[in-house]
C-alpha positions as CSV (number, residue, x, y, z in Angstrom):
1,M,98.7,75.5,101.0
2,T,97.5,78.3,98.8
3,T,94.6,80.5,99.9
4,A,91.5,81.5,97.8
5,P,92.8,85.0,97.2
6,D,96.1,83.7,96.0
7,R,94.4,81.2,93.6
8,L,92.3,84.0,92.2
9,L,95.3,86.4,91.8
10,R,97.3,83.6,90.1
11,R,94.4,82.8,87.7
12,L,94.0,86.4,86.7
13,E,97.7,86.9,86.3
14,W,97.8,83.9,84.0
15,H,94.6,84.3,82.0
16,V,94.2,88.1,81.9
17,V,97.3,90.1,82.9
18,R,99.6,87.8,80.8
19,R,97.4,88.2,77.8
20,L,97.4,91.9,78.1
21,D,101.2,92.2,78.4
22,G,102.6,93.6,75.2
23,R,99.3,95.1,74.3
24,L,99.0,97.5,77.2
25,Q,102.6,97.6,78.5
26,G,103.7,101.2,78.6
27,A,100.4,102.4,77.2
28,Y,98.4,102.8,80.3
29,R,99.7,106.3,80.9
30,T,98.5,107.6,77.6
31,V,95.4,105.5,77.3
32,F,93.9,105.5,80.8
33,R,95.5,108.7,82.0
34,G,95.7,112.2,80.7
35,N,98.5,114.7,81.3
36,G,100.7,114.8,84.4
37,I,101.1,117.6,86.8
38,D,104.4,119.1,85.8
39,F,103.9,122.2,83.7
40,T,106.4,122.6,80.8
41,G,105.0,125.3,78.5
42,L,102.3,126.7,76.3
43,R,101.2,126.2,72.7
44,P,98.3,127.4,70.5
45,Y,95.0,125.6,71.1
46,L,94.0,122.9,68.6
47,P,90.4,121.7,68.1
48,E,91.1,118.3,69.6
49,D,92.6,119.7,72.8
50,D,90.9,119.4,76.2
51,V,89.4,122.7,77.0
52,R,90.2,122.2,80.7
53,H,93.9,122.9,79.7
54,I,93.3,126.3,78.2
55,D,95.3,129.0,80.0
56,W,92.7,131.8,80.1
57,N,95.0,134.5,81.3
58,V,97.4,134.0,78.4
59,T,94.4,133.6,76.0
60,A,93.0,136.9,77.1
61,R,96.4,138.7,76.8
62,L,97.2,137.4,73.3
63,D,93.6,137.3,72.1
64,E,94.2,133.7,70.9
65,P,93.6,130.5,72.8
66,Y,96.6,128.8,74.3
67,V,96.8,125.5,76.2
68,R,99.1,124.4,79.0
69,Q,101.5,121.5,78.3
70,Y,102.5,119.0,81.0
71,T,105.2,116.4,81.4
72,E,103.7,113.0,82.4
73,D,104.7,111.6,85.7
74,R,106.8,108.5,85.6
75,E,104.8,106.9,88.4
76,V,101.1,106.6,88.5
77,T,98.9,106.3,91.6
78,A,95.7,104.5,90.7
79,W,92.6,104.2,92.9
80,L,89.9,101.6,92.6
81,V,86.5,103.0,93.8
82,L,84.3,99.9,94.1
83,D,80.6,99.7,94.6
84,H,79.8,96.9,97.0
85,S,76.0,97.5,97.0
86,A,73.4,94.7,97.0
87,S,72.7,95.1,93.3
88,M,76.3,94.4,92.6
89,R,76.0,91.0,94.3
90,L,73.6,89.6,91.7
91,Q,74.1,87.7,88.4
92,G,77.9,87.5,88.8
93,K,78.4,91.3,88.8
94,D,80.4,91.1,92.0
95,S,82.9,88.6,90.5
96,V,83.3,90.7,87.4
97,R,83.9,93.8,89.6
98,T,86.5,91.9,91.6
99,D,88.2,90.4,88.5
100,V,88.4,93.8,86.8
101,A,89.7,95.5,89.9
102,V,92.4,92.9,90.6
103,S,93.5,92.7,86.9
104,L,93.8,96.5,86.7
105,G,95.6,96.7,90.0
106,R,98.1,94.0,89.0
107,L,98.8,95.7,85.7
108,F,99.8,98.8,87.6
109,T,101.6,97.3,90.6
110,K,103.7,95.0,88.4
111,T,105.4,98.0,86.9
112,G,106.1,99.7,90.2
113,N,103.0,101.9,90.5
114,R,100.9,102.2,93.6
115,V,97.2,101.2,93.8
116,G,94.7,102.0,96.5
117,A,91.0,101.1,96.9
118,I,87.8,102.4,98.4
119,L,85.1,99.7,99.1
120,Y,81.7,101.3,99.6
121,D,78.1,100.5,100.5
122,N,75.7,102.5,102.5
123,R,76.6,100.9,105.9
124,Y,80.2,99.9,105.3
125,Q,83.2,101.8,103.8
126,R,86.8,100.6,103.7
127,I,89.8,102.6,102.5
128,I,93.0,100.7,101.5
129,P,95.9,103.1,101.1
130,P,97.9,102.9,97.9
131,R,100.9,100.6,97.8
132,T,102.8,98.6,95.2
133,G,103.9,95.0,94.8
134,R,102.2,91.6,94.6
135,T,101.9,91.2,98.3
136,H,99.7,94.4,98.4
137,M,97.6,93.0,95.6
138,L,97.2,89.8,97.4
139,Y,95.9,91.7,100.5
140,L,93.6,93.8,98.3
141,T,92.3,90.6,96.6
142,D,91.5,89.1,100.0
143,Q,89.6,92.2,101.0
144,L,87.6,92.2,97.8
145,T,86.6,88.5,98.1
146,R,85.3,88.7,101.7
147,P,81.6,88.5,102.2
148,P,79.8,91.8,102.9
149,A,80.2,93.1,106.4
150,T,76.6,94.1,106.7
151,A,73.2,93.3,105.2
152,S,71.4,95.7,102.9
153,D,69.7,98.6,104.7
154,G,66.8,98.7,102.2
155,R,68.0,101.9,100.5
156,T,69.3,102.4,97.1
157,T,73.1,102.8,97.2
158,D,74.2,106.4,97.7
159,L,76.6,106.7,94.8
160,A,77.0,110.4,95.3
161,A,78.3,109.8,98.8
162,M,80.7,107.1,97.4
163,L,82.1,109.7,94.9
164,H,82.3,112.4,97.6
165,L,84.3,110.0,99.8
166,A,86.6,109.3,96.8
167,A,87.2,113.1,96.3
168,A,87.9,113.6,100.0
169,T,90.3,110.6,100.2
170,V,92.3,110.9,97.0
171,R,94.3,114.1,97.6
172,R,97.1,113.9,95.0
173,R,96.2,113.9,91.3
174,S,95.6,110.3,90.4
175,L,94.0,107.9,88.0
176,V,90.6,106.8,89.5
177,F,88.6,103.8,88.3
178,V,85.0,103.9,89.5
179,I,83.5,100.4,89.1
180,S,79.8,100.1,89.6
181,D,76.5,99.2,87.9
182,F,75.3,102.8,88.5
183,I,71.8,101.6,89.3
184,G,69.6,104.2,90.9
185,D,68.8,107.9,90.6
186,V,71.4,109.9,88.6
187,D,72.0,112.2,91.5
188,W,75.7,111.4,91.4
189,A,76.5,113.5,88.4
190,P,77.7,116.6,90.3
191,A,79.9,114.5,92.5
192,L,81.4,112.7,89.5
193,T,82.1,116.1,87.8
194,R,83.9,117.3,90.9
195,L,86.0,114.2,91.1
196,A,86.9,114.5,87.4
197,Q,88.0,118.1,87.8
198,R,91.0,117.0,89.9
199,H,91.7,113.5,88.7
200,E,91.6,111.4,85.5
201,V,88.5,109.4,86.0
202,V,87.5,106.1,84.2
203,T,84.1,104.7,84.9
204,I,83.4,101.0,84.3
205,R,79.8,100.0,84.4
206,V,79.2,96.3,85.2
207,V,75.9,95.2,83.6
208,D,73.9,92.0,83.4
209,P,72.5,91.7,79.8
210,M,69.1,90.9,81.3
211,E,69.0,94.4,82.9
212,L,69.0,95.8,79.4
213,D,66.8,93.4,77.6
214,L,64.6,91.1,79.7
215,P,63.5,88.0,77.8
216,D,60.0,86.4,77.9
217,L,60.2,84.3,81.0
218,G,56.5,84.2,81.7
219,L,55.1,85.3,85.1
220,V,58.0,86.0,87.4
221,L,58.5,87.6,90.8
222,V,61.0,90.5,90.4
223,E,62.7,91.9,93.5
224,D,64.8,95.0,93.8
225,A,68.1,93.8,95.3
226,E,68.7,97.0,97.3
227,T,65.2,98.0,98.5
228,G,63.7,94.6,98.7
229,E,60.6,95.8,96.8
230,Q,58.9,92.9,94.9
231,L,56.8,93.0,91.8
232,L,54.9,90.2,90.0
233,A,55.5,90.8,86.3
234,D,54.3,89.1,83.2
235,T,57.4,89.3,81.1
236,G,55.5,88.1,78.0
237,D,53.1,91.0,78.1
238,P,53.8,93.3,75.1
239,P,52.8,96.5,77.0
240,F,55.0,95.5,79.9
241,Q,57.9,94.9,77.5
242,Q,57.3,98.2,75.9
243,R,57.3,100.1,79.2
244,L,60.4,98.3,80.3
245,R,62.3,99.1,77.1
246,A,61.4,102.8,77.4
247,E,62.6,102.9,81.0
248,V,65.9,101.2,80.2
249,A,66.4,103.5,77.2
250,G,65.7,106.5,79.4
251,R,68.1,105.3,82.1
252,E,70.8,104.6,79.7
253,A,70.5,108.0,78.1
254,A,70.6,109.7,81.5
255,V,73.7,107.8,82.6
256,G,75.5,108.4,79.4
257,S,74.7,112.1,79.3
258,S,75.8,112.6,82.9
259,M,79.1,110.8,82.2
260,R,79.8,112.9,79.1
261,Q,79.0,116.1,81.0
262,A,81.4,115.1,83.8
263,G,84.1,114.6,81.2
264,V,85.0,111.0,82.3
265,V,86.2,108.1,80.2
266,A,83.2,105.7,80.3
267,H,83.1,102.0,79.6
268,R,80.7,99.1,80.1
269,I,81.5,95.4,80.7
270,G,78.8,92.8,80.6
271,T,78.7,89.7,82.8
272,G,79.8,86.7,80.7
273,E,82.3,88.8,78.6
274,D,85.8,87.6,78.1
275,L,87.6,89.9,80.6
276,A,90.9,90.2,78.7
277,Q,89.2,91.1,75.5
278,A,86.9,93.5,77.2
279,L,89.9,95.3,78.7
280,V,91.6,95.4,75.3
281,D,88.5,96.8,73.7
282,M,88.4,99.4,76.5
283,V,91.9,100.5,75.7
284,L,91.2,100.7,72.0
285,R,88.1,102.9,72.7
286,S,90.2,105.1,75.0
287,K,92.9,105.5,72.3
288,R,90.3,106.6,69.7
289,R,88.9,109.1,72.2
290,R,92.2,110.8,72.8
291,P,94.1,112.9,70.2
């Protein structure tokens, strides 16, 4: 008798991972991940190079910018940093988060790479050490599909603490996927920058389209999933819609700016999107971003 995690893993292997084979195979190192840790030499700086790879000592000595070159590791350790906050349990965002995490994890483990995970909310954190193989992914899938261990504590999720935990946990240079809706104050930017200074970081925002553009639903009771605060709103009121659009635009601009400043590869996946196509689009955008 198959279990629910086994059925989910089989479904994703068939409908997502299988469709991505041939399109991502062998490409994840150069698409999701930057250079490895083995130094091989120096060459003159080019405009499209990452400034973080400039060797400042050599640059100062030769009075011309030079960058360090690296040999890419054959094996990749990937970490999945997963937001398990209350806001991620609404409108199917939790299932998207799980499907994305399991699909990415299986893509890496099926080629012999190790995958670990950090599950986080304010009251509960779980660290799953990186391992490889389908059995490990089955265990990880089981952990991701379990109901939350605790109820919401009425506070907005501390994403900065989640990122600090990731920085303290992931010691060796790795590929880190941060999967969250990034709802709340943008006080996590310094922690994200710190994490990206040591690791190759990919952020994946899971969004409900209604969070970006609320339709006219009449008079509705809106509740903040994390704090429990409630508001009676007339969604058909033009001034309300105008204020809401301004707030959404401001939040999107702040999140985008913080991720660019941190130097991470940022993506967004909406609930209801075809997951395989969304991952392919994510790879294509990453390829265009890299030289």
